KEKE-3310 file (N, C-alpha, C; in steps of 0.2 Angstrom, whole numbers, plus 5000, padded with zeros to 4 digits):
npx = (5049:5043:5046:5060:5057:5051:5063:5072:5067:5064:5077:5082:5073:5070:5077:5071:5057:5059:5059:5048:5038:5044:5040:5026:5022:5026:5013:5005:5011:5008:5000:4988:4983:4982:4972:4959:4955:4952:4939:4933:4945:4944:4930:4932:4942:4937:4941:4943:4944:4955:4961:4965:4973:4984:4988:4992:5002:5012:5017:5021:5030:5041:5046:5050:5062:5069:5073:5082:5093:5092:5089:5101:5109:5108:5119:5128:5124:5121:5109:5099:5099:5094:5081:5075:5073:5067:5054:5051:5049:5038:5027:5027:5022:5009:5004:5005:4996:4983:4982:4980:4975:4974:4975:4989:4996:4992:4999:5012:5010:5007:5020:5028:5022:5025:5038:5043:5035:5032:5043:5056:5054:5050:5062:5071:5066:5066:5080:5088:5086:5090:5103:5109:5108:5113:5114:5100:5093:5082:5071:5073:5069:5056:5049:5048:5043:5030:5024:5020:5009:5001:4998:4988:4979:4974:4972:4966:4952:4951:4954:4942:4932:4936:4937:4923:4918:4927:4932:4944:4954:4954:4959:4973:4979:4978:4984:4997:5000:5001:5012:5023:5023:5027:5042:5048:5048:5055:5066:5070:5069:5080:5091:5106:5111:5123:5135:5130:5132:5145:5149:5146:5152:5164:5162:5160:5174:5181:5176:5180:5195:5196:5189:5198:5193:5182:5168:5158:5146:5145:5133:5134:5141:5131:5121:5127:5126:5118:5111:5101:5093:5085:5078:5071:5058:5049:5053:5046:5033:5024:5023:5018:5005:4999:4997:4988:4978:4974:4973:4962:4949:4935:4932:4934:4925:4913:4914:4911:4900:4899:4899:4910:4915:4914:4924:4936:4935:4938:4953:4958:4960:4968:4980:4982:4984:4996:5004:5007:5013:5023:5031:5032:5040:5051:5058:5060:5069:5081:5085:5085:5090:5087:5085:5081:5069:5062:5057:5044:5036:5025:5016:5004:4999:4995:4985:4976:4971:4966:4956:4947:4937:4929:4916:4902:4900:4900:4907:4919:4928:4936:4946:4951:4958:4966:4975:4982:4989:4997:5007:5011:5017:5028:5035:5037:5047:5056:5062:5070:5079:5086:5093:5102:5110:5113:5121:5129:5133:5139:5137:5124:5113:5113:5112:5098:5091:5091:5085:5071:5068:5067:5054:5046:5044:5038:5026:5021:5015:5005:4994:4991:4991:4981:4970:4970:4966:4953:4946:4945:4937:4940:4936:4935:4939:4946:4958:4962:4965:4976:4986:4988:4995:5005:5013:5014:5025:5035:5037:5043:5056:5061:5064:5073:5085:5088:5093:5105:5123:5129:5130)
npy = (4840:4853:4854:4857:4870:4876:4874:4881:4895:4897:4898:4912:4921:4936:4941:4936:4939:4954:4955:4950:4959:4970:4967:4966:4979:4986:4985:4996:5003:4995:4986:4980:4987:4999:5000:4995:5007:5014:5017:5027:5036:5041:5044:5057:5065:5064:5053:5042:5024:5021:5033:5034:5023:5027:5037:5032:5024:5034:5039:5027:5024:5033:5031:5019:5022:5029:5021:5012:5018:5022:5010:5003:5009:5000:4991:4998:5007:5006:4993:4995:5010:5011:5003:5012:5025:5022:5017:5030:5038:5031:5033:5046:5046:5041:5051:5061:5056:5055:5070:5074:5085:5087:5080:5079:5081:5070:5060:5064:5058:5043:5041:5043:5031:5021:5021:5021:5009:4998:4998:5002:4997:4982:4981:4981:4971:4958:4957:4957:4945:4936:4940:4938:4923:4910:4895:4893:4901:4899:4895:4906:4918:4914:4913:4927:4934:4928:4939:4948:4940:4940:4953:4954:4947:4954:4966:4974:4970:4976:4988:4993:4992:5001:5012:5015:5018:5029:5036:5037:5048:5047:5034:5032:5042:5036:5025:5029:5034:5020:5014:5023:5020:5008:5010:5008:4995:4989:4991:4985:4973:4971:4970:4967:4967:4972:4961:4952:4957:4958:4945:4941:4949:4944:4930:4933:4939:4927:4917:4925:4923:4911:4907:4918:4931:4931:4926:4933:4944:4961:4973:4978:4968:4959:4964:4964:4952:4938:4929:4936:4944:4935:4930:4941:4944:4934:4937:4951:4947:4943:4954:4964:4959:4954:4966:4974:4965:4965:4979:4984:4979:4981:4983:4971:4963:4967:4964:4949:4949:4949:4955:4969:4967:4954:4948:4955:4950:4937:4936:4931:4918:4917:4922:4913:4901:4906:4909:4894:4889:4898:4892:4878:4881:4887:4876:4867:4875:4878:4864:4860:4870:4886:4887:4875:4875:4888:4888:4885:4893:4903:4894:4891:4905:4908:4898:4902:4914:4908:4900:4909:4913:4903:4903:4913:4910:4913:4907:4903:4910:4905:4894:4903:4913:4902:4897:4909:4911:4902:4903:4916:4913:4905:4914:4925:4917:4911:4921:4931:4921:4916:4926:4928:4916:4916:4926:4930:4937:4949:4959:4961:4970:4980:4972:4969:4980:4985:4975:4975:4988:4985:4978:4986:4997:4987:4986:4998:4998:4988:4991:5005:4998:4989:4997:5006:4997:4993:5006:5007:4997:4983:4967:4961:4946:4946:4951:4945:4933:4936:4940:4929:4922:4928:4925:4910:4912:4918:4910:4898:4904:4907:4895:4890:4899:4897:4883:4886:4891:4905:4919)
npz = (5098:5102:5114:5113:5110:5122:5131:5123:5125:5139:5142:5138:5140:5141:5132:5118:5122:5120:5106:5102:5108:5100:5088:5089:5093:5082:5075:5075:5064:5052:5039:5041:5052:5050:5040:5043:5046:5036:5029:5035:5034:5021:5020:5027:5021:5007:4998:4985:4982:4974:4976:4989:4991:4982:4990:5002:4995:4992:5004:5009:5000:5003:5014:5012:5005:5014:5024:5019:5023:5037:5042:5042:5051:5062:5063:5070:5079:5097:5102:5111:5112:5098:5097:5106:5100:5088:5095:5101:5090:5083:5093:5091:5078:5078:5084:5075:5066:5072:5071:5059:5045:5033:5017:5011:5025:5029:5020:5026:5038:5037:5030:5042:5050:5045:5043:5055:5062:5055:5048:5056:5068:5067:5060:5071:5079:5073:5066:5076:5082:5073:5072:5084:5087:5083:5081:5086:5077:5068:5078:5087:5077:5075:5087:5091:5080:5080:5088:5077:5071:5083:5083:5072:5075:5085:5084:5072:5073:5086:5084:5075:5083:5092:5085:5081:5093:5098:5087:5074:5075:5089:5094:5088:5095:5109:5106:5103:5115:5123:5116:5119:5133:5133:5131:5145:5149:5137:5137:5150:5147:5138:5147:5151:5138:5133:5135:5128:5117:5115:5116:5104:5095:5099:5092:5080:5076:5077:5068:5057:5057:5056:5042:5034:5032:5022:5022:5024:5016:5009:5008:4994:4988:4989:4981:4968:4962:4953:4960:4968:4962:4957:4967:4973:4965:4973:4986:4986:4984:4996:5002:4994:4989:5002:5009:5000:5002:5015:5014:5009:5015:5016:5002:4998:5006:5002:4988:4990:4995:5010:5026:5032:5046:5049:5040:5043:5057:5056:5056:5066:5063:5053:5060:5070:5063:5056:5068:5071:5061:5060:5071:5069:5056:5060:5069:5057:5050:5057:5059:5044:5037:5030:5016:5011:5016:5012:4999:4992:4999:4994:4989:4996:4997:4983:4980:4991:4985:4973:4980:4986:4975:4972:4977:4984:4998:5015:5023:5017:5019:5029:5025:5018:5025:5032:5022:5019:5031:5032:5020:5027:5039:5035:5028:5038:5045:5038:5026:5034:5040:5030:5023:5033:5032:5017:5017:5027:5044:5048:5042:5042:5046:5037:5026:5027:5031:5016:5011:5017:5014:5000:5001:5008:5000:4990:4996:4996:4984:4981:4988:4980:4966:4967:4971:4960:4950:4954:4954:4940:4936:4936:4942:4959:4958:4946:4948:4959:4952:4943:4952:4959:4949:4948:4960:4957:4946:4953:4963:4954:4950:4961:4966:4958:4960:4972:4970:4964:4966:4973:4961)
capx = (5051:5040:5050:5066:5055:5051:5069:5075:5061:5066:5085:5084:5066:5070:5078:5064:5052:5060:5059:5040:5037:5045:5035:5019:5020:5027:5007:5003:5011:5007:4994:4983:4979:4979:4969:4954:4952:4951:4934:4933:4949:4942:4925:4933:4945:4933:4946:4939:4947:4961:4965:4967:4979:4990:4991:4996:5009:5017:5021:5025:5037:5046:5047:5056:5069:5073:5075:5088:5099:5090:5091:5109:5112:5108:5125:5133:5122:5119:5103:5095:5096:5090:5075:5070:5072:5061:5047:5049:5047:5031:5022:5027:5019:5004:5001:5003:4992:4977:4981:4982:4971:4974:4978:4996:4998:4990:5004:5018:5008:5008:5027:5031:5020:5028:5045:5045:5032:5034:5051:5062:5052:5050:5069:5075:5066:5069:5086:5092:5086:5094:5109:5112:5106:5117:5112:5095:5091:5074:5067:5072:5065:5050:5045:5048:5038:5023:5022:5016:5004:4997:4994:4986:4974:4969:4970:4962:4946:4951:4953:4937:4928:4938:4937:4917:4917:4931:4934:4949:4959:4956:4961:4979:4980:4979:4991:5003:5002:5003:5019:5027:5025:5031:5049:5053:5047:5057:5074:5070:5070:5085:5095:5113:5114:5132:5138:5129:5134:5153:5151:5144:5158:5171:5161:5162:5181:5184:5173:5183:5198:5194:5187:5200:5189:5179:5162:5150:5144:5143:5126:5135:5141:5124:5118:5131:5126:5112:5105:5097:5088:5080:5075:5068:5051:5047:5053:5041:5027:5021:5022:5014:4997:4996:4996:4982:4972:4973:4971:4954:4946:4928:4931:4934:4919:4907:4914:4911:4893:4901:4902:4919:4917:4914:4931:4941:4935:4941:4958:4960:4961:4974:4985:4982:4989:5003:5009:5008:5017:5031:5034:5035:5045:5057:5062:5063:5074:5087:5087:5087:5092:5082:5087:5077:5061:5058:5056:5036:5030:5020:5011:4997:4995:4992:4979:4970:4968:4961:4950:4941:4934:4925:4910:4902:4898:4903:4912:4924:4935:4940:4950:4955:4963:4971:4981:4986:4992:5003:5013:5014:5021:5034:5038:5041:5053:5061:5066:5075:5085:5089:5097:5108:5112:5116:5126:5132:5129:5143:5134:5116:5108:5114:5108:5091:5088:5089:5077:5066:5067:5063:5048:5043:5042:5032:5020:5018:5014:5001:4986:4989:4990:4974:4965:4968:4961:4946:4944:4945:4931:4941:4934:4940:4940:4951:4963:4967:4969:4982:4992:4990:5000:5012:5016:5018:5031:5040:5041:5048:5061:5064:5067:5079:5089:5091:5097:5112:5125:5128:5134)
capy = (4846:4858:4854:4861:4877:4878:4875:4888:4901:4897:4900:4917:4924:4943:4943:4935:4945:4960:4953:4949:4966:4975:4964:4966:4986:4987:4984:5003:5005:4990:4989:4978:4990:5005:4998:4996:5015:5016:5020:5034:5042:5041:5049:5063:5068:5064:5050:5035:5019:5023:5040:5032:5019:5031:5042:5027:5022:5039:5039:5021:5024:5038:5027:5013:5026:5032:5014:5008:5021:5022:5003:5001:5010:4995:4988:5003:5010:5002:4991:4998:5015:5010:5003:5017:5030:5018:5018:5037:5040:5026:5036:5052:5045:5041:5057:5065:5051:5058:5075:5076:5089:5088:5074:5081:5078:5062:5058:5062:5055:5038:5039:5041:5025:5014:5021:5019:5006:4993:4998:5002:4992:4976:4979:4980:4964:4951:4957:4956:4938:4932:4942:4936:4918:4907:4889:4892:4906:4899:4896:4916:4922:4912:4916:4935:4934:4928:4945:4950:4936:4942:4960:4954:4943:4956:4974:4975:4969:4980:4995:4993:4994:5007:5019:5015:5021:5034:5039:5034:5050:5046:5028:5034:5046:5030:5019:5032:5032:5014:5014:5027:5018:5002:5010:5005:4986:4986:4993:4980:4966:4972:4970:4962:4966:4972:4956:4948:4959:4956:4940:4942:4953:4940:4925:4936:4939:4921:4916:4929:4921:4903:4909:4920:4935:4933:4922:4938:4948:4967:4976:4979:4961:4955:4967:4962:4943:4936:4926:4941:4946:4928:4928:4946:4942:4929:4943:4956:4945:4944:4962:4968:4954:4955:4973:4976:4962:4971:4987:4985:4974:4984:4982:4963:4961:4970:4959:4943:4950:4949:4963:4970:4965:4945:4948:4957:4946:4931:4938:4927:4911:4919:4924:4907:4898:4909:4905:4887:4888:4900:4890:4874:4883:4887:4870:4864:4879:4875:4858:4857:4875:4891:4887:4869:4875:4893:4889:4884:4897:4907:4892:4892:4912:4907:4893:4906:4918:4905:4897:4913:4913:4897:4906:4920:4908:4917:4903:4902:4915:4902:4891:4908:4914:4898:4896:4915:4910:4896:4908:4922:4909:4902:4920:4928:4915:4909:4926:4932:4916:4915:4932:4925:4909:4917:4932:4930:4940:4953:4966:4960:4975:4983:4968:4968:4986:4986:4970:4979:4993:4983:4975:4991:4998:4983:4986:5003:4997:4983:4996:5008:4995:4986:5002:5009:4993:4992:5012:5005:4993:4977:4965:4956:4940:4945:4954:4940:4927:4938:4939:4921:4919:4931:4919:4905:4915:4921:4903:4896:4909:4906:4887:4891:4902:4892:4877:4888:4894:4912:4921)
capz = (5095:5106:5120:5111:5109:5128:5133:5122:5128:5146:5142:5132:5140:5141:5123:5114:5125:5116:5099:5102:5109:5096:5083:5092:5094:5075:5071:5073:5057:5048:5035:5043:5057:5047:5035:5046:5047:5028:5028:5040:5033:5015:5020:5030:5018:5001:4994:4982:4983:4971:4977:4995:4989:4979:4995:5006:4991:4991:5011:5011:4995:5005:5020:5008:5002:5020:5029:5017:5027:5044:5046:5042:5058:5069:5064:5071:5085:5103:5100:5115:5108:5091:5098:5109:5095:5085:5098:5101:5084:5082:5096:5087:5071:5080:5088:5070:5062:5075:5071:5052:5045:5025:5013:5012:5030:5029:5017:5031:5044:5034:5030:5049:5053:5040:5044:5063:5063:5049:5046:5061:5074:5064:5059:5076:5083:5069:5065:5082:5082:5067:5071:5090:5089:5078:5080:5085:5074:5066:5085:5089:5073:5075:5092:5090:5073:5084:5089:5071:5071:5089:5081:5065:5078:5090:5084:5068:5077:5092:5080:5073:5090:5096:5080:5082:5101:5101:5081:5072:5078:5096:5093:5086:5101:5113:5104:5104:5124:5122:5112:5124:5139:5133:5131:5149:5149:5132:5140:5156:5141:5135:5152:5149:5131:5133:5137:5123:5110:5117:5113:5096:5091:5098:5089:5072:5074:5078:5061:5050:5056:5052:5035:5030:5033:5017:5020:5024:5010:5011:5003:4988:4984:4988:4975:4962:4961:4949:4963:4973:4959:4956:4973:4973:4964:4979:4992:4986:4983:5001:5003:4988:4990:5008:5010:4996:5005:5022:5015:5006:5019:5015:4996:4997:5010:4997:4981:4991:4999:5016:5032:5034:5052:5047:5036:5049:5064:5056:5055:5071:5061:5048:5063:5073:5058:5056:5074:5072:5055:5062:5077:5066:5053:5066:5070:5053:5047:5062:5056:5038:5034:5026:5008:5009:5018:5011:4991:4991:5005:4991:4985:4999:4995:4976:4982:4994:4980:4970:4982:4986:4969:4972:4978:4990:5004:5020:5027:5012:5021:5033:5020:5012:5029:5034:5017:5018:5037:5031:5018:5032:5044:5034:5025:5043:5049:5031:5024:5038:5040:5023:5022:5038:5028:5011:5017:5034:5050:5050:5037:5042:5045:5031:5020:5030:5030:5011:5008:5021:5011:4994:5004:5010:4993:4985:5001:4994:4977:4982:4988:4974:4961:4967:4971:4954:4947:4957:4952:4933:4935:4936:4948:4962:4956:4940:4951:4963:4948:4942:4960:4960:4944:4950:4966:4952:4943:4957:4965:4949:4950:4969:4967:4953:4962:4979:4969:4962:4971:4971:4955)
cpx = (5049:5045:5057:5063:5056:5057:5073:5073:5064:5074:5086:5075:5065:5071:5073:5059:5051:5058:5052:5038:5037:5040:5028:5017:5021:5020:5004:5005:5010:5000:4987:4979:4977:4973:4962:4950:4951:4945:4932:4938:4946:4936:4927:4937:4942:4938:4942:4945:4955:4966:4968:4972:4984:4992:4994:5003:5014:5020:5024:5033:5042:5051:5054:5061:5072:5075:5080:5095:5097:5092:5096:5112:5112:5115:5129:5131:5119:5111:5097:5094:5093:5084:5071:5070:5065:5055:5045:5047:5040:5027:5022:5021:5013:4999:4999:4997:4985:4976:4981:4975:4970:4976:4985:4999:4997:4996:5011:5016:5008:5016:5030:5029:5023:5035:5046:5041:5033:5041:5056:5060:5054:5058:5073:5072:5067:5076:5090:5091:5090:5102:5113:5111:5108:5113:5105:5090:5083:5071:5067:5067:5058:5045:5045:5043:5031:5020:5017:5010:4997:4994:4990:4979:4969:4968:4968:4955:4945:4950:4945:4932:4929:4938:4927:4915:4920:4933:4942:4956:4960:4960:4969:4983:4983:4984:4996:5005:5005:5011:5025:5029:5027:5039:5050:5053:5052:5066:5075:5071:5076:5093:5100:5115:5122:5135:5135:5131:5142:5155:5150:5149:5164:5170:5162:5170:5185:5183:5178:5190:5199:5193:5192:5197:5184:5172:5156:5151:5143:5136:5128:5136:5136:5121:5121:5130:5120:5108:5099:5091:5081:5076:5070:5059:5047:5046:5049:5034:5022:5018:5017:5006:4995:4994:4990:4976:4971:4972:4964:4949:4936:4927:4931:4928:4913:4907:4911:4903:4892:4900:4910:4920:4918:4922:4936:4940:4937:4949:4963:4963:4968:4981:4986:4987:4994:5007:5010:5014:5024:5034:5037:5041:5051:5061:5065:5069:5080:5089:5089:5089:5084:5082:5083:5069:5059:5054:5048:5033:5026:5014:5002:4993:4992:4986:4974:4967:4964:4955:4944:4935:4930:4917:4908:4899:4902:4908:4919:4931:4939:4945:4955:4961:4969:4977:4985:4991:4999:5010:5015:5019:5027:5037:5042:5048:5059:5066:5071:5080:5088:5094:5104:5113:5116:5122:5129:5129:5132:5140:5126:5112:5108:5109:5101:5088:5088:5084:5071:5063:5062:5054:5043:5038:5035:5024:5015:5014:5006:4994:4986:4988:4982:4970:4962:4965:4954:4943:4943:4940:4933:4939:4938:4944:4945:4958:4966:4970:4976:4987:4993:4995:5005:5017:5018:5024:5036:5041:5045:5054:5066:5067:5074:5085:5092:5094:5104:5116:5126:5133:5133)
cpy = (4854:4861:4858:4869:4880:4879:4881:4894:4904:4899:4906:4921:4932:4944:4942:4939:4951:4960:4953:4956:4970:4973:4966:4975:4988:4988:4991:5005:5001:4990:4987:4982:4997:5006:4997:5003:5018:5021:5028:5039:5044:5046:5057:5067:5067:5060:5044:5031:5020:5028:5038:5028:5023:5035:5038:5025:5028:5038:5034:5021:5029:5035:5022:5016:5027:5024:5011:5011:5021:5015:5001:5004:5006:4992:4992:5005:5004:4999:4994:5006:5016:5010:5008:5024:5027:5019:5026:5039:5036:5032:5043:5051:5044:5047:5061:5061:5053:5067:5078:5080:5091:5081:5075:5079:5072:5059:5057:5058:5045:5035:5039:5034:5021:5015:5019:5011:4999:4992:4997:4997:4984:4975:4976:4972:4958:4952:4955:4948:4935:4934:4938:4928:4914:4899:4888:4898:4905:4899:4905:4919:4919:4914:4923:4937:4934:4935:4950:4947:4939:4948:4960:4951:4949:4964:4975:4976:4975:4989:4998:4996:5000:5014:5019:5019:5029:5040:5036:5038:5049:5040:5028:5038:5040:5026:5023:5032:5026:5012:5017:5024:5011:5002:5007:4999:4985:4986:4987:4972:4966:4972:4965:4963:4967:4966:4951:4950:4960:4950:4938:4944:4946:4934:4928:4936:4932:4917:4920:4926:4914:4903:4913:4928:4937:4930:4927:4944:4955:4967:4975:4973:4958:4956:4965:4954:4943:4933:4930:4943:4941:4928:4934:4944:4939:4934:4949:4954:4944:4952:4965:4965:4956:4961:4976:4971:4965:4976:4989:4979:4975:4982:4974:4960:4961:4966:4952:4943:4948:4956:4962:4967:4956:4944:4948:4952:4939:4931:4934:4920:4912:4919:4916:4902:4900:4908:4898:4887:4891:4895:4882:4875:4883:4883:4867:4869:4877:4869:4857:4864:4881:4889:4880:4871:4881:4891:4889:4888:4900:4900:4891:4898:4911:4903:4898:4912:4916:4902:4901:4915:4907:4898:4910:4916:4910:4913:4900:4906:4910:4897:4898:4912:4909:4897:4903:4915:4906:4900:4913:4919:4908:4909:4923:4925:4914:4914:4929:4927:4914:4920:4930:4920:4910:4921:4933:4936:4947:4960:4964:4963:4978:4981:4969:4975:4987:4982:4972:4985:4992:4981:4981:4995:4995:4983:4992:5002:4993:4987:5000:5005:4993:4991:5005:5004:4992:4999:5011:5001:4986:4973:4962:4951:4940:4946:4949:4934:4930:4938:4932:4918:4922:4926:4914:4907:4916:4915:4899:4899:4906:4898:4885:4893:4899:4886:4878:4891:4902:4915:4929)
cpz = (5098:5112:5120:5112:5117:5132:5131:5125:5134:5147:5141:5133:5139:5132:5118:5116:5119:5109:5098:5102:5104:5090:5084:5090:5086:5071:5069:5067:5051:5045:5037:5049:5054:5042:5037:5047:5040:5026:5029:5038:5025:5015:5022:5025:5008:4996:4992:4986:4981:4973:4984:4994:4987:4986:5000:5001:4992:4998:5012:5006:4999:5011:5017:5006:5009:5023:5025:5021:5034:5047:5046:5049:5065:5069:5067:5078:5089:5102:5105:5113:5103:5092:5101:5105:5091:5089:5099:5095:5081:5087:5094:5081:5073:5082:5081:5065:5065:5073:5064:5050:5036:5021:5012:5019:5032:5026:5022:5037:5041:5033:5038:5052:5051:5041:5051:5065:5059:5048:5051:5067:5072:5063:5065:5080:5079:5067:5070:5083:5079:5069:5079:5092:5082:5076:5081:5082:5071:5073:5087:5085:5073:5081:5092:5086:5076:5086:5082:5072:5078:5087:5077:5069:5081:5088:5079:5070:5084:5088:5078:5077:5092:5092:5080:5088:5102:5094:5081:5074:5085:5097:5092:5093:5108:5113:5103:5112:5126:5121:5117:5130:5139:5131:5139:5150:5142:5135:5146:5152:5139:5141:5149:5143:5130:5133:5130:5118:5109:5113:5107:5093:5092:5093:5081:5070:5072:5072:5055:5051:5054:5045:5032:5030:5026:5016:5020:5019:5014:5006:4996:4984:4985:4982:4968:4961:4958:4954:4966:4969:4957:4963:4974:4971:4970:4986:4991:4986:4990:5003:4999:4989:4996:5010:5007:5000:5012:5020:5014:5009:5016:5007:4995:5000:5004:4990:4984:4994:5008:5021:5031:5041:5053:5044:5041:5055:5063:5055:5061:5069:5057:5054:5068:5069:5056:5062:5073:5066:5056:5066:5073:5061:5056:5067:5063:5049:5051:5059:5050:5035:5030:5019:5007:5012:5015:5003:4988:4994:5000:4989:4989:4998:4988:4977:4985:4989:4974:4973:4983:4982:4967:4973:4983:4996:5010:5023:5023:5014:5026:5028:5016:5019:5032:5029:5017:5024:5036:5027:5023:5036:5042:5029:5032:5045:5043:5029:5027:5039:5036:5021:5025:5034:5022:5012:5022:5038:5050:5048:5038:5042:5040:5025:5022:5030:5022:5008:5012:5016:5004:4996:5005:5003:4989:4990:4999:4988:4977:4983:4983:4967:4961:4969:4964:4949:4948:4954:4943:4930:4936:4943:4951:4961:4950:4944:4956:4958:4945:4948:4960:4955:4946:4956:4962:4951:4947:4961:4960:4949:4956:4969:4964:4957:4968:4976:4965:4967:4968:4965:4954)
residu = (MET:LEU:ILE:ASP:TYR:TRP:ARG:PHE:ALA:LEU:SER:ASN:PRO:ARG:PHE:LEU:GLY:PHE:GLY:PHE:LEU:LEU:ALA:PHE:LEU:SER:SER:ALA:GLY:GLN:THR:TYR:PHE:ILE:GLY:VAL:PHE:GLY:SER:GLY:ILE:GLN:ALA:GLU:PHE:ALA:LEU:ASP:ALA:GLY:SER:TRP:GLY:ARG:THR:TYR:MET:ILE:GLY:THR:LEU:ALA:SER:ALA:LEU:LEU:ILE:ASN:TRP:SER:GLY:ALA:PHE:ILE:ASP:ARG:VAL:ASP:LEU:ARG:LEU:PHE:SER:THR:LEU:ALA:LEU:LEU:GLY:LEU:SER:GLY:ALA:CYS:LEU:ALA:MET:GLY:SER:VAL:SER:SER:PRO:LEU:MET:LEU:VAL:GLY:ALA:ILE:PHE:LEU:LEU:ARG:GLN:PHE:GLY:GLN:GLY:LEU:CYS:SER:HIS:ALA:GLY:ILE:THR:SER:MET:ALA:ARG:TYR:HIS:ASP:VAL:ASP:ARG:GLY:LYS:ALA:ILE:ALA:LEU:ALA:ALA:ILE:GLY:PHE:ALA:PHE:GLY:GLU:ALA:MET:LEU:PRO:VAL:ALA:GLY:ILE:TYR:ALA:ALA:ASP:ALA:LEU:GLY:TRP:ARG:HIS:THR:TYR:TYR:ILE:VAL:ALA:LEU:VAL:VAL:LEU:ALA:ALA:ILE:ALA:PRO:MET:LEU:TRP:LEU:LEU:LYS:GLY:HIS:ARG:GLN:ARG:HIS:ALA:LEU:HIS:VAL:ASP:ALA:LEU:ALA:GLU:LYS:ALA:ARG:ASP:SER:GLY:GLY:GLY:SER:ASP:TYR:THR:ARG:LEU:GLN:MET:LEU:SER:GLU:ARG:ARG:PHE:TYR:GLN:ILE:LEU:PRO:ALA:MET:ILE:ALA:PRO:SER:LEU:ILE:GLY:THR:ALA:LEU:PHE:PHE:PHE:PRO:ALA:GLU:ILE:ALA:ALA:ALA:LYS:ASN:TRP:SER:SER:LEU:TRP:LEU:THR:GLY:ASN:TYR:TRP:LEU:TYR:SER:LEU:VAL:ALA:VAL:VAL:THR:THR:VAL:TYR:SER:GLY:ILE:LEU:ILE:ASP:ARG:PHE:GLY:ALA:ARG:ARG:VAL:VAL:PRO:LEU:PHE:LEU:LEU:PRO:LEU:ALA:LEU:ALA:LEU:VAL:ALA:ILE:ASN:PHE:SER:ASP:HIS:ARG:PHE:LEU:VAL:TRP:PRO:TYR:MET:LEU:LEU:MET:GLY:ILE:SER:SER:GLY:LEU:TYR:PHE:THR:GLY:LEU:SER:ALA:LEU:TRP:ALA:GLU:LEU:TYR:GLY:LEU:ARG:HIS:LEU:GLY:ALA:ILE:LYS:SER:PHE:THR:ASN:SER:VAL:MET:VAL:PHE:SER:SER:ALA:LEU:GLY:PRO:ALA:LEU:VAL:GLY:SER:LEU:LEU:GLU:TRP:GLY:MET:SER:PHE:ALA:VAL:ILE:SER:MET:LEU:LEU:ALA:ALA:PHE:CYS:LEU:PHE:ALA:THR:ALA:LEU:LEU:VAL:TYR:ALA:LEU:ARG:ARG:PRO:GLY:ASN)
# end
């Protein structure tokens, strides 16, 4: 099986490298990176956990509203231009984050980071893999999604050390320069894309002729069927829960009597397991289809939320990270492939921009919800058990939805 990956990667090194690079660079606007600066930001602007969570929520909600519109442009704009604008925006967002001088400016900077980082960079990297690889869609998404795992493994710890040495503001200035410098290699990786896109358009036209033109859903058609809303809880669960867990590492560590560095220093295990799971899930998706691989992907996350309450022993962080990594790896690959399988490729950018906006919206609710519950005195143990119960509810609906045709 890994030989198939190797052959596929060797035959598509540049385009797969583009997907990996965009996924990795999106880390600048991902919660697992922003979250490690939370204590410094809270101290500078006198924010408690609830206020910081709500500040993050407002900026992220604004991003969720816009990306439903901005992400759809990937269906109409050349991928090279779309990706260049996304990276320019992300570099500017990092500069803005390093320059904030008030809580209101902080909301604006978070909006920009989430819009261009978590939003458009992720969207460009993963949607392009799903769109331009039909037979090997699972492998393509999996290899690109490893960029997320590399970011999760490397950047939170690097961010902690950089913030200690330089401060969180100067850390974001450096990240802005790195993102800006990445535009040139990104364009090199997209060399030959004009021919790739022309072949894709021809394939869509042939498919439309064979099927009578009715096999691809528009975004409105997707929203008019009941099945989408049955999938919705499972779609939002990883963003809502994962964002909250990565946003409050200091609070989780304090609840378990661990150091923050011990918790974030073990993100590497989460990322390693996510990479392995991503790779193997890509193979399974290509062989069996996303509809058969995806349904139970939330169960390891539910078990992780239960397992972390067994004791306060510091090594309990390992099964916690391992189980979260399994769910994350299945989520990275499975959901992106699922939309292509269920709704077709012609309007995939518009469909994924909408699903991304929903996931960004849920990622905004996570920190605000958990931060408010912590502020009101609810323990992390109770919060984690409630989140585990939500995972089980979402899984039941997902299994039911994928066993039924669209309606």
